[in-house]
C-alpha positions in Angstrom: 42.8 -19.1 86.6 39.7 -20.3 84.8 37.9 -23.3 86.2 40.8 -24.6 88.2 40.2 -25.5 91.9 43.0 -23.6 93.6 44.4 -24.0 97.0 47.3 -22.7 99.1 50.7 -24.0 97.9 52.3 -23.8 101.3 52.0 -27.1 103.4 49.8 -28.5 100.7 50.1 -32.3 99.8 49.5 -31.4 96.1 52.6 -29.2 96.1 55.1 -31.7 94.7 52.7 -32.8 91.9 51.9 -29.2 91.0 55.6 -28.2 90.9 56.4 -31.2 88.8 53.7 -30.2 86.3 54.8 -26.6 86.3 58.3 -27.8 85.2 56.8 -30.1 82.7 54.8 -27.2 81.2 58.1 -25.3 80.8 59.6 -28.3 79.0 56.5 -28.6 76.8 56.7 -24.9 75.9 60.4 -25.3 74.9 59.4 -28.2 72.6 56.6 -26.2 71.1 59.0 -23.3 70.4 61.8 -25.6 69.0 59.4 -27.5 66.7 58.0 -24.3 65.4 54.4 -25.2 66.4 53.4 -21.6 67.3 51.0 -19.8 65.1 52.7 -16.7 63.6 49.9 -15.5 61.4 47.2 -14.3 61.1 47.5 -11.8 63.9 44.5 -11.4 66.3 43.6 -8.9 68.9 41.4 -9.2 71.9 40.4 -7.3 75.1 39.0 -7.5 78.6 36.7 -4.8 79.9 36.4 -4.4 83.7 33.7 -2.2 85.0 32.1 -0.9 88.2 28.6 -1.4 89.5 27.0 1.4 91.6 23.7 1.6 93.4 21.1 4.4 93.2 23.2 6.6 95.4 26.3 6.1 93.2 28.0 4.1 95.9 29.7 0.7 95.1 27.2 -2.1 94.8 27.4 -5.6 96.1 25.1 -7.2 93.5 27.7 -8.5 91.1 26.8 -12.2 91.5 23.1 -11.6 91.1 23.6 -9.4 88.0 26.1 -11.9 86.5 23.5 -14.7 86.9 20.8 -12.6 85.2 23.2 -11.7 82.3 23.8 -15.4 81.7 26.5 -14.9 79.1 29.9 -16.7 79.0 31.5 -13.4 77.9 31.1 -12.2 81.5 33.0 -13.3 84.6 33.6 -12.2 88.2 36.2 -10.0 89.6 37.7 -9.7 93.1 35.1 -7.3 94.5 31.4 -7.6 94.4 31.1 -4.1 92.8 33.1 -5.2 89.7 32.5 -7.5 86.7 34.6 -8.3 83.6 33.8 -8.9 79.9 36.0 -11.0 77.7 35.6 -9.9 74.1 36.0 -12.3 71.3 39.4 -12.4 69.6 39.3 -10.9 66.2 41.6 -10.8 63.2 43.6 -7.6 63.0 42.4 -6.3 59.6 39.7 -4.3 58.0 37.1 -2.9 60.4 38.2 -5.0 63.3 38.3 -2.1 65.8 34.8 -0.8 65.0 33.5 -4.4 65.1 35.1 -4.9 68.5 33.6 -1.6 69.6 30.1 -2.8 68.5 30.5 -6.0 70.5 31.7 -4.1 73.5 28.8 -1.7 73.4 26.3 -4.6 72.9 27.6 -6.5 75.9 27.7 -3.4 78.1 24.1 -2.7 77.2 23.2 -6.2 78.1 24.9 -5.8 81.5 23.2 -2.4 82.0 19.8 -3.9 81.4 20.4 -6.6 84.0 21.9 -4.1 86.5 18.7 -1.9 86.2 16.7 -4.7 87.8 18.7 -4.1 90.9 18.7 -0.3 90.8 22.4 -0.5 89.6 24.3 1.3 86.9 27.6 0.7 85.1 30.6 3.1 85.4 33.8 2.9 83.3 36.7 4.4 85.3 40.1 3.3 86.5 39.1 3.9 90.2 35.5 4.7 91.2 35.5 8.1 93.0 32.9 7.0 95.6 34.9 3.9 96.8 35.7 4.4 100.5 37.4 2.4 103.2 34.2 0.8 104.2 33.9 -0.8 100.8 37.1 -2.7 101.4 35.6 -4.9 104.2 35.9 -8.6 103.5 32.1 -8.7 103.0 32.7 -7.0 99.6 35.0 -9.7 98.4 33.5 -12.1 95.8 33.0 -15.4 97.7 35.0 -17.6 95.3 37.8 -19.8 96.5 40.6 -18.4 94.4 40.1 -14.9 95.7 39.9 -16.0 99.3 42.9 -18.3 99.0 45.0 -15.6 97.3 44.1 -13.2 100.1 45.0 -15.6 102.8 48.3 -16.6 101.2 49.5 -13.0 100.7 48.6 -12.2 104.3 50.5 -15.2 105.6 53.6 -14.4 103.5 53.6 -10.8 104.6 52.7 -11.7 108.2 51.4 -8.2 108.6 48.6 -5.9 107.2 48.8 -4.6 103.7 50.3 -1.1 103.7 49.5 1.6 101.2 51.5 4.7 100.8 51.0 7.0 97.7 52.1 10.6 97.5 50.9 13.0 94.9 49.2 16.4 95.4 47.8 14.7 98.5 49.2 11.8 100.5 47.5 8.5 101.4 49.1 6.5 104.1 47.0 3.6 105.4 47.0 -0.1 106.1 44.4 -2.8 105.6 43.9 -6.5 106.3 42.9 -7.8 102.8 43.9 -7.5 99.2 40.6 -5.7 98.4 42.6 -2.6 97.4 43.1 -4.5 94.2 39.3 -4.4 93.7 39.5 -0.6 93.5 41.2 -0.9 90.1 39.4 -1.5 86.8 41.2 -1.6 83.5 40.7 -2.2 79.8 43.3 -4.9 79.0 44.3 -5.2 75.4 45.8 -8.3 73.9 48.0 -8.5 70.8 49.2 -11.7 69.3 52.9 -11.6 68.5 55.5 -13.7 66.7 57.2 -15.8 69.4 60.3 -16.0 67.2 60.8 -12.2 67.3 60.1 -12.1 71.1 63.0 -10.0 72.3 62.5 -7.1 69.9 58.7 -7.2 70.2 58.5 -7.4 74.0 61.3 -4.8 74.6 59.5 -2.4 72.2 56.3 -2.8 74.2 58.2 -1.8 77.3 59.8 1.2 75.5 56.5 2.7 74.4 54.6 2.0 77.7 55.2 5.4 79.3 54.2 7.6 76.3 51.1 5.4 75.6 50.0 5.5 79.3 50.5 9.3 79.5 47.6 10.1 77.2 45.3 7.3 78.6 45.4 8.1 82.4 42.0 8.1 84.0 42.6 7.3 87.8 43.8 10.4 89.6 42.1 9.9 92.9 41.4 7.4 95.7 39.3 8.2 98.8 39.0 11.8 97.6 42.7 12.4 97.6 44.5 13.6 94.5 47.4 11.2 94.0 49.0 10.0 90.7 47.4 10.8 87.4 47.2 7.0 87.1 46.9 6.0 90.7 46.1 2.4 89.7 49.8 1.8 89.0 50.8 2.5 92.6 47.7 1.0 94.1 47.8 -2.3 92.4 51.5 -2.7 93.0 51.1 -2.3 96.7 47.8 -4.2 97.1 49.3 -7.6 96.4 52.9 -6.9 97.5 54.4 -9.8 99.3 57.8 -8.3 99.9 57.4 -8.0 103.6 59.0 -11.5 103.6 61.2 -10.9 100.6 64.2 -12.5 102.3 62.3 -15.8 102.1 61.0 -15.4 98.5 64.1 -13.7 97.0 61.8 -11.2 95.2 63.6 -8.1 93.9 60.4 -6.7 92.4 56.8 -6.6 93.6 54.5 -9.2 92.0 53.0 -6.2 90.1 56.0 -4.8 88.3 57.4 -3.2 85.2 60.5 -5.4 85.2 64.1 -4.5 86.1 65.9 -5.1 82.8 65.4 -5.7 79.1 64.1 -9.1 78.0 66.8 -11.4 76.7 66.5 -14.9 75.3 63.3 -16.6 74.2 59.7 -16.4 75.3 60.4 -19.5 77.4 63.1 -17.6 79.2 60.4 -15.0 80.1 58.4 -17.6 82.0 61.5 -19.1 83.6 62.4 -15.6 84.9 58.9 -15.4 86.3 59.1 -18.7 88.1 62.6 -17.9 89.4 61.7 -14.5 90.7 58.2 -15.3 92.1 57.4 -18.5 93.9 54.0 -20.0 93.3 51.3 -18.9 95.7 48.6 -21.3 94.6 48.3 -24.9 93.5 45.7 -27.1 91.8 45.2 -30.7 91.1 46.3 -30.7 87.4 45.4 -34.1 86.1 46.6 -33.7 82.5 50.3 -34.2 81.7 51.4 -31.6 79.2 54.4 -33.6 77.9 52.2 -36.7 77.4 49.7 -34.6 75.4 52.4 -33.2 73.2 53.8 -36.7 72.4 50.2 -37.7 71.4 50.1 -34.8 68.9 47.8 -32.7 71.1 48.5 -29.0 72.0 48.6 -28.8 75.9 46.9 -26.0 77.8 49.8 -25.6 80.2 47.4 -25.1 83.1 50.0 -25.1 85.9 52.0 -22.4 84.1 48.9 -20.4 83.5 48.0 -20.6 87.2 51.5 -19.3 88.1 51.4 -16.6 85.5 48.0 -15.5 86.8 49.6 -14.3 90.1 52.5 -12.4 88.6 51.3 -9.1 87.1 53.8 -7.5 84.8 52.3 -4.4 83.2 53.1 -6.0 79.8 52.4 -9.6 80.5 53.1 -12.5 78.2 50.3 -15.0 77.8 50.1 -18.5 76.2 46.9 -19.6 74.6 45.3 -21.9 72.0 43.1 -20.8 69.1 41.6 -23.3 66.6 44.0 -25.9 68.0 47.1 -23.9 67.4 49.2 -22.4 70.3 50.1 -18.7 70.2 51.8 -16.0 72.3 50.3 -12.6 73.0 51.1 -9.5 75.0 48.5 -8.4 77.5 48.6 -4.7 78.1 47.5 -4.2 81.7 48.3 -0.6 82.4 45.5 1.2 80.5 42.5 2.0 82.7 38.8 1.6 82.0 36.9 4.5 80.5 36.1 7.3 80.2 34.0 5.9 77.3 34.2 2.9 75.0 35.2 5.3 72.2 38.2 6.3 74.3 39.1 2.7 75.2 39.1 1.5 71.6 41.1 4.6 70.6 43.6 3.8 73.3 43.9 0.2 72.2 44.3 1.2 68.5 47.1 3.6 69.4 49.0 0.9 71.3 48.5 -1.8 68.6 49.4 0.6 65.9 52.6 1.7 67.6 53.5 -1.9 68.4 53.2 -2.8 64.7 54.6 0.4 63.2 58.0 0.2 64.8 60.6 1.8 62.4 63.7 -0.2 61.6 65.8 2.3 63.5 64.2 1.0 66.7 65.0 -2.6 66.1 67.0 -4.0 68.9 65.8 -1.2 71.1 67.6 -2.7 74.1 70.9 -1.7 72.5 69.8 1.9 71.9 67.9 3.0 75.0 68.8 2.6 78.7 66.2 0.4 80.4 66.2 2.7 83.5 65.1 5.6 81.2 62.2 3.4 79.9 61.2 2.4 83.4 61.5 6.0 84.5 59.3 7.1 81.6 56.6 4.6 82.7 56.4 5.9 86.3 56.6 9.5 85.1 53.6 8.9 83.0 51.8 7.3 85.9 52.5 10.2 88.2 52.1 13.1 85.8 50.1 11.9 82.8 50.0 14.4 80.0 52.4 16.7 81.9 55.2 14.0 81.8 58.4 14.4 79.9 60.2 11.4 78.4 63.8 10.5 77.6 63.4 9.3 74.0 66.0 8.7 71.3 68.6 10.9 73.1 66.2 13.7 73.7 63.9 14.9 76.5 60.4 15.3 74.9 57.0 16.3 76.2 54.2 13.8 76.1 52.4 15.8 73.5 55.5 16.2 71.3 56.5 12.6 71.4 52.9 11.4 70.6 52.2 13.9 67.8 55.5 13.9 66.1 56.6 10.3 66.5 54.1 7.8 67.8 50.9 8.8 66.0 52.6 8.5 62.6 53.9 5.1 63.6 50.5 4.0 64.6 49.0 4.9 61.2 51.8 3.1 59.5 51.4 0.0 61.7 47.7 -0.2 61.2 47.8 0.3 57.4 50.5 -2.4 57.2 48.0 -4.9 58.7 45.2 -3.9 56.3 43.1 -1.9 58.9 40.5 0.2 57.1 41.7 3.8 56.8 38.2 5.0 57.9 38.6 3.0 61.2 42.2 4.2 61.8 41.4 7.8 61.1 38.3 7.8 63.3 39.9 6.4 66.4 43.3 8.0 66.1 41.6 11.4 65.6 40.2 10.9 69.1 43.8 10.5 70.4 44.9 13.6 68.5 42.0 15.7 69.9 42.8 14.5 73.4 46.4 15.5 73.1 45.3 19.0 72.4 42.8 19.2 75.2 42.6 16.8 78.3 42.5 13.1 79.0 40.3 11.4 81.6 42.4 12.1 84.7 42.7 15.8 83.9 39.0 16.1 83.3 38.4 14.4 86.7 40.8 16.6 88.6 39.3 19.8 87.1 35.8 18.6 87.9 36.6 17.6 91.4 38.4 20.9 92.2 35.4 22.8 90.9 32.9 20.8 92.9 35.0 21.1 96.1 34.6 24.8 96.1 30.9 24.3 96.8 30.4 20.8 98.2 31.7 18.6 101.0 34.0 15.7 100.0 31.4 12.9 99.8 28.9 15.0 98.0 31.5 16.2 95.5 32.6 12.6 94.8 29.0 11.5 94.3 28.2 14.3 91.9 31.4 13.6 90.0 30.4 9.9 89.6 26.9 10.9 88.4 28.4 13.3 85.9 30.8 10.6 84.6 27.9 8.2 84.1 25.8 10.8 82.2 28.7 11.7 80.0 29.5 8.1 79.3 25.9 7.5 78.3 26.2 10.2 75.6 29.1 8.4 74.1 31.3 11.4 73.3 35.0 11.0 73.9 36.4 12.7 77.0 37.9 15.7 75.2 34.3 16.8 74.5 33.0 16.5 78.1 31.8 19.5 80.0 32.7 20.1 83.7 29.9 19.2 86.2 27.4 21.9 87.1 26.6 20.4 90.5 23.0 19.5 89.8 23.8 16.1 88.3 22.8 14.5 91.6 20.6 16.0 94.3 19.9 13.8 97.3 16.7 14.3 99.2 17.7 15.6 102.7 15.7 12.9 104.4 17.7 10.2 102.6 21.2 11.6 103.4 23.6 9.3 105.2 26.2 10.4 107.7 29.1 9.7 105.4 27.7 12.3 103.0 27.8 15.1 105.6 30.6 14.2 108.0 33.9 16.1 108.2 36.7 13.7 107.5 39.6 16.1 108.0 39.4 16.3 111.8 42.1 17.6 114.2 42.7 14.9 116.9 44.9 14.5 119.9 46.2 11.6 121.9 45.3 10.8 125.5 48.9 11.2 126.6 49.2 14.7 125.2 49.5 17.9 127.3 46.0 19.1 128.2 47.1 22.7 128.2 48.6 22.5 124.8 45.5 20.9 123.2 43.2 23.3 124.9 45.3 26.2 123.5 45.1 24.6 120.1 41.3 24.6 120.4 41.3 28.2 121.3 43.7 29.2 118.5 41.8 27.3 115.8 38.3 28.0 117.2 37.7 24.2 117.4 34.7 23.2 119.5 35.4 19.4 119.6 38.6 17.4 119.6 38.4 13.6 119.5 41.0 11.9 121.6 42.8 8.7 120.4 45.0 6.2 122.3 48.4 4.8 121.1 46.5 2.3 118.9 44.6 5.2 117.3 41.3 4.0 118.7 38.8 6.6 119.8 38.8 6.8 123.6 37.6 10.3 124.5 36.4 13.8 123.6 37.4 17.3 124.6 34.7 19.9 124.0 34.2 23.7 124.1 32.9 23.3 127.7 36.3 22.0 128.7 38.0 24.9 127.1 35.8 27.5 128.8 36.5 25.8 132.2 40.2 26.0 131.4 40.0 29.7 130.5 38.3 30.5 133.8 41.1 28.9 135.8 44.1 27.9 133.7 46.1 26.7 136.8 43.6 24.0 137.6 43.8 22.1 134.4 44.9 18.5 134.5 48.3 17.7 133.0 47.1 14.9 130.7 44.1 14.8 128.5 43.1 11.3 129.7 42.5 12.8 133.2 39.9 15.4 132.0 38.4 14.0 128.7 34.9 12.6 128.4 35.1 8.8 128.0 31.4 7.9 127.9 30.9 8.7 124.2 27.8 8.6 122.0 28.9 7.7 118.5 27.4 6.8 115.1 28.5 4.8 112.1 28.9 6.3 108.6 26.1 4.3 107.0 23.4 5.6 109.4 21.0 8.4 108.4 21.4 12.0 109.2 18.0 11.9 110.8 19.3 9.3 113.3 22.3 11.6 113.9 20.0 14.5 114.6 17.9 12.4 117.0 20.9 11.2 119.0 22.2 14.8 119.4 18.8 16.2 120.4 18.0 13.4 122.9 21.4 13.6 124.6 21.8 17.4 124.4 25.1 17.2 122.6 26.5 19.2 119.7 28.8 16.6 118.0 28.9 12.9 117.2 32.2 11.1 116.5 31.7 8.8 113.4 33.3 5.4 113.9 34.2 2.3 112.0 34.7 -0.2 114.8 37.0 1.6 117.2 38.5 3.9 114.6 37.4 7.5 114.1 36.5 8.2 110.5 34.8 11.6 110.8 32.7 13.9 113.0 29.2 15.3 112.7 28.3 18.6 114.4 25.1 20.6 114.7 26.5 22.8 111.9 26.2 19.8 109.6 22.6 19.5 110.4 
């Protein structure tokens, strides 16, 4: 969205002017295409690196704006959350040592950011979803205080007219709702850009769709959210649901979420792609666009198409088409949005090279791919990769192939061919694609993370396991070795002084609860069967309203006939609670002073965990 001042589109006096300019931009784009003004060569590549900021306890930081100011470099920009920043790498010609040169720039800029972050006790983590992100980091206070983020949040909430719902089912299940779009801030990606020939749009774009599943399968790096094992690339489901406006789809005529893979092969021209986007997704934002694109075109200038760019910036296809200008010439590029950040910059550049190589190495037999493969197979392949990563199987060329088989036997040879056809140095190609080959034979980022997490959970509670996992990721990233060479964590990567421990690091989050309308006898029997000493009681709104304790159970066992019918008639309602960010010392003091053996941990009125004397 750049420097545009954005506002809500609904009930906005600028609406008519903005819509007029949006339509003018489409007409200008048509004229640029018809008059063959688009640059077709040389081909350039580019990338955007999103990364996370963590504090000394490996928790998400809120220092992004201060760090950004100290970095003082136009390559860096804000992201939705205050624990994320983004680097925009310089576009570079696709030839010679371009990938290793891009790698050098990326490492240089990350080192610059790391130095600025150190001044605030922060560190940089490259990962699709930071393991230590929790529900408390999605409070509105963590949203970057910039108008376009706040407006987008308000508009999506207004259209949905209800809280944002999140439901992802993998090994575990996450079913939760929230009142902002900050779930999107959990995601960080390494977005690769490849300039394409606009006059070969259909074949090129459809090929990018066809290969998306197999490419994603070897690059997955986001298997968890809130300590739950979900999809191998949970970002795909999380981002889709975090900005989903379809609660009011009968008003917007949306058949797909705003984050989508598409529902059919591309047909027509690149202009038709943008027309489809405008037809399927109404504009959420507006801006006071002063420049008329058609007038600029008549004057011999190349327009920036700002209104179209603003609309395109709120429709998130996983392979997104972007319009841009380089050296005064317009171009079209594909933005690959599905590959996550990390695990290392070596891995990221290798991922990008694989994608670019396969894009350019398409054999003639796959020309007009839309006539040879069923789109639903391609879309199914993409979501299979997101769910299962390297364990996915793909429908490809009339066969059902494993991820490893398809990559090794088909896509890697294509990648070498495509890179060599563009004059990429063999040394570069062999170095980075060898990383992919080794990863195929071992494990990618998501598999490493799952194995590490399961190992740690045998010994540590959930918050401590996630903290150690994050610390191990950072230390491995600092060494620079690709993920296939990473060792599993030992457990000593982060040891917190007991006096510095917070409640969230010790509390039990998987707590058996009951509702105040439940049968007292049944709940007390459950306590007896499971040897539970404390059961928090919730009301119909799932607010914490009471507590049953072992004392209540013992009274019941003495005289079962005298127990009240309903929990609300016998539970304790004057509760002493604590919040998850308070210290364990404070928890100990509260229990000792009040002669109690447990403390419900709350976020507002909601129960998020429980601390008992055993945890002390």
